[in-house]
N, C-alpha and C positions, 0 to 999 in steps of 0.2 A: 234504910238510911245509909248503911255501910256500902251497899251496892251503888247507891247514888254517888257517894263520895268517891268510890273506886272508879266509877265511870268518868267523873269529872277530872280525876287525876290522869286518867288515860288520855282524855281529850287534851288536857293541859300539856302532857309530855309530847303528844303528837304535834300540837301547835308549836312547841319549842323546837322540835326537830325540823319541822317545815321552815320555821323562821331562820334557823341556823343554815339550812340548806340553801335557801334563797339568798341569804346574806353572803354565804361563801361563793355562790355563783356570781353574785354582783361584784364582789371583790376580785374574783378571778378574771371576769371579763374586763374589768377596769385595769387590772394589772397587765393583762395581755395588750390592751389598747394603749398602754403607756409607752414610753420610749423603748425601742427594742434593745435587748441585751446583746452585747458583742459576742461573737462566736469564733473559735479557732477550730478547724476541722481538717481531716484528711479527705482529699478528693482525688479520684472517686472513692467513695466510702467502702465499696465492695467491688471487686473485679476478679475475673478469671483470665489467666494469661498462660501462654505457652512459650514465651520468649522474654527477653529483657523488657522491662517496663518502668514507668515513672509514676510517682504520685506527687501531688501538690499539697502544701500546707497553706490553707486559705484562711482569710479573716473576713468577717462581715460586721457591718454596723458599728465601726469604731469612729471615734471623734478625736481629732488631733493626735493620731498615733505617731509616736516619736521613737519608740523602742519596743522590741519584741524578742522573745526567747522561747524555745521549746526543746524537749527531749523526746526521743521516740525509741521504743523497743520493738524488736522483731525476732523471728525464729531463724537462727543461723543454720539450722538443718534443712531449711526450705529455701531461703533466699539469702543473697549477699548484697549489701549496700556498696555501691561503687563511687557515688559522687553526690554532693549537695551543692546546688547553685542558688544564689539569691534571686528571689522573685522581683518583679518590676515595681511593686507597690510603693515601697519607701523611696524609690528613685524617681517617682513620677515628677514631671516637669513642675517647676515652681516659677510663678510669674512675679516679677519685680517692677515696681514703678518708681521713677525718680521724678519728683515734683519740684519745679523751680518756683521761688517765691520772690516777689518784688522787694522783699525786705532783706535781700542779700544771701538767703539760705537756699540750699537744695536738700530735700528730704528723701529718704529711702523708705518705701513702704512695700507691702506685699499685696498682690491683687486679691488674695483671700480675705484681707481685712485692711483696706487702705486707711482706715481711721487710726491705726496704731503706727506710730513712728518707730522704725527699727534703728535708724541712725540719721544724722544730719550734720552738715558742715557749712561754715561761712565761706562764701565764694570769694570774698575780698573785693568784689565790685558792687556797684550800686544797683544795677537793674538786670539781673539774670532772668531772661525771659524764655525764649525757645531753648529746650534741652533735648539731648539725644544720647542714646547708648550705642557705641560702636566698638566692637572687638575688645571688650574689656576696659573701656574708658568712658567717662562721661564728658560730653561736650555741651557747651551752651553759648548763646549769643547774648551780648549785652548792648541794648540799644543806646545807652548813654555814652558808651565808649566806642561803639561800632567795631567791636572786637569779637572774634571767635576764640573760645578758651577750651583747652583740653586739660582734664583733671583725672587723677586716679579715682577709683571707686570710694576711697576714703577722703577725697577732697584735696589731695596734694597737687601742687602745680606741676604740669608737664610741659605745656607749650601754649602760645597765644599768637594770633595773627590779626593784623589790621585789615578789615574788609571794607573800610570806609570809602575806598575808591569807587566801589560799585553799589554798596548798600548803606544808605544813610539812616534807615529805620529798620534794622533787623529785629523782628519780633518773633519769628518762628524758625525752628530748625528741624530738619528731617534727614534721612539717609536712604538712598535708593539702591544701596549695595555697592556702588562705585563712586558716587559723588554726594557731597552735602547738598541739601535743599534748604535754601535760605529764603524765608518769606519776608518780603519788605513791605511794610504797611504804607510807607510813604508813596511809592510808585506802583503799588499793586502788582508786583512781579515776584516770581519765584526764580531765584538764581541757582545755577549749578556751580559748585566749587570743587575742584580736584583736591583731595586730601594732601597730596604732595606739595601743593602751593595754594592754599585757600585765599591768599591775598588778591588773586586774580580770578575773575569769574570765567567759567567755561561756556557761558551762555545764559539765557533766561527764557521764560515762557510767560505768557499772559492768558487770561481767560475771560470769556464774555460774561459780563454781569457781576463780576466780583469787585468790590470797592475797597475793602480793608482786610487784606490777608494778614492774619496774626498767628496762625498756626498751620503746620503742615506735617504730614506723615506719609508713609509708603507701605502698601500692603503686599508687595512682591510683584504687582502688575500695574496698579493704579496709584495715583497721587490723591490724597485727601487733604482738603484745605478748609480752614475755618475762617469765615468772614464775619468780623464784628460789626460791619456796617449793616448787614442784613440778618445777623444772628443765624447764619445758615452754614451747614457743613456740605461741601461739594465733593463729588467723585469726579476725577479728572484724568485725562490721558497725559502722557509725558511729553506730548508735542504741542499742547495748548489748544485753544479754540473753545467750543461750547462744552459745558459740563455734561457728563454722562448721566448724572443723577444728583439729587440734593434733598435735604430734609432739614426742618427747623431744629435748632439746638436749644431753644427755650431761653436764650440769653447769649451773652458773649462767649464764643468758643475760643477762649484765650490759649488753651493748650490742647493738643490733639496727639494721640498715638494709637497704633494698631498692634494688637497682641497676637496676630496670626489668625484670629477668628472674629473678634469684636473690636469696636472703636471705643476709646476712652476720651472724655472731654473734661477739662477743668475750667472753672470760673467761680469767682466770688466766694471762695472758701469751700467749694464742693467739687467732688469728682463724680462723674456720671459714666456709666457703662451702657453703650448702645450696640444694637446689632447693626450690621452694615446697611440694613434697610431703614434704619432710623428708629427702631423700637427701643424705648428706654427699658433697660434690664435691671439696673441697680443704681442707687444713689448713696453716696458716702460723704461724710464730713471730711474735708481735706485737712492735712496736718498744718496748713498755713492759710490764713485768711485771705492773702493776696496771691492765690495760685495763678501762675502765669504760663507755665509750660509743663509738658509731660514727656517722659521717655519710658520705654518698656524694654524688658529683657526677660526671656524665658529660657531656662536651662535646667538640667537635671540636678537633683540633690546629690550631695556626697554622703556616703554611709560608711560605717565600719562594720564589716561582715566577718563573722567568726563561725567556724564549724569544725567538728571532729567526728570521726567514725571509729568505733570500737567493734570491729566485725567479729572478733573472737568471742565477745559476750553479747552481741546483738543490740548494741546501744549506739545512738548518735545524738548529737545536739547541734543547734545552730542559734545564732542571735544576730541582730543588726540594730544599729543606732544611727540616727541622722546626725550629721556634723553641722554645728553652727546654730546661730539664732534664727532659725527659719520655722515656719509653721509646720505642724504635723499634718498627717493625712486623715481625711474623713471619708468613710464609705466602705467599699469592699475591694479586696485585691488578693494577689498571690504573694505570700511571704517567702516561700522557698520551694524548690523542686528537687526531689530525691530520686536517683536512678538505682535500680536493682537488677541483678542477674538471678536466674532461678537455678537451684542446686538439686532439687528433688521434687517429686510429686507430693502435694499436700496443701495444707492451709496454714497461713501465718497471720497472726494478729499484727496490727500496726497501731500500737498504743502510744498516744502522745500524753505527756505528763510534765509537771513542773513548768507550766506555760506562764509567760509573763507578757502583758500588754500594758504599755505606759504612755501617758500623754504629758506633753511639756507645758508647764505653767508659765505663761508670759506675764502674769499679773504683777510680778515683783520679786517673788522668792526664788524664781528660776529652778524649780524642782520638778522631778518626774512624779506624776500622780498615777496610781494604779487604776487600770480600767477593768471593772468587773466584767467577767466573761464566762462563757461555757465552752467546754471542749468536747469534741466528738472523735472517737477512734475510728479506725478503718481495718480492713482485712483484705487478704489476697489469697486466691486459690490457684495453684499451679497445676497444669495438666500436661500430658505428653512426656516425652523423654527429657531428662535433665539436660541442661545446657553445659556440656563439657565439664562434669563435676570433677574429673581427674585432670583436666587441662588438655589442651590440643595435642601436645606431644605424646601424652599417654594414650589418647584416643587413636592416634596414628600408629603407635607401636602395637596396640592391641589388634587393630585392623590388620597390620602386617603379619602378626603371628597367626591370626585366623586364616588369612589367605595362604600362608606358607603351609600350615597343617592340611588345609584342603588340597593343596597342590601335591603334597607328599602322599596323601591318601589316594588321590587319583592316579598318581604315577605308579604306586604299588599295584593297584588294580589292573592297570594297563600291562604291567610287566608279567602278571600272573595269567593274563587272558590267553586261552589257547589259540586265538586267532592270530597271535603274534609268533607262534611256533612255525618253523620251517616245515613244509609238507614233505613226506617221504614218497618218492616215486614208486 
């Protein structure tokens, strides 16, 4: 009876252990398949060098990164830190959209999430339709007044021009690098206007098969126009004639802009992102229900970058923070690059510690939230002769002394040589 009970207990414990093992594997697999954990690491992690070298401090799998910091220790008997430079990740280009609304407002949003209004301002006119960004200013046309308006990015008045002499229904506005492109829905023309005097047209172009041009933009080579009569977006030359290509917009293309790669279309309270071939990439709810015009601007973020090097103790630290109410960065990138000289043959650890990754909360409290992450150290092995450990001047002086001593020794030998004695007849 006792043996039977003992055997049952053994079987029971084995069962429990197998159950725990399977459960642990299940939880482990599911934890691995969950959202990846952000990482900060030295790259390359290990390397062998014989001259000056650099390492990057990289980050992966971050979301809305707004702020970072790290410290790094190294062996001063092996290497010397010479400089720290900010990496490109936080300075990556940020895309901005300005959305004009038939209800007298212009909204600023970011391409990363056009559903969130960053700022807005009242135009002071009744029908701001076509809108464009040019050299730090927002311009728009108002079809009810037949005027072109220039505003600061905060909405302050700068200038205005009466364009009614040539455009009685200005619905769309673009910029080709030298001239405004004004799309007139009434006569199906796109007018060119010199910014020095937009009250007079510099000419116009027409296109085959386009009936109601309400939006216009420029991609650096071609003009793109939105036709609300056929609900079609057209690719056009700057000289007029037949369209080069076209695709259906799925509704009225009231506003149109090009971000350097893709096209954005707005209509009926929505913003759509398309490829140049017409493939729908994204759909967003617009900040205004009567979205009539779009402008885009892409520029680098501004950051505050701070760094120090304490080469006497083998410590350095660096940090960077984005300036302004702009979205953080998501994905992978280089935070900083560190340059070193070698002083001796050996191996030095590159230990990063006190690391900080933070995301900015735009939901209302405007705070920085800690991003959970892992960190990975690196190391470097130096080989060959040290790189001028005493400095270039000392190296030259030592070389000069060695050459001098060699010369003196050789001169002495030559003086004592019998071949230099006069022969006796």
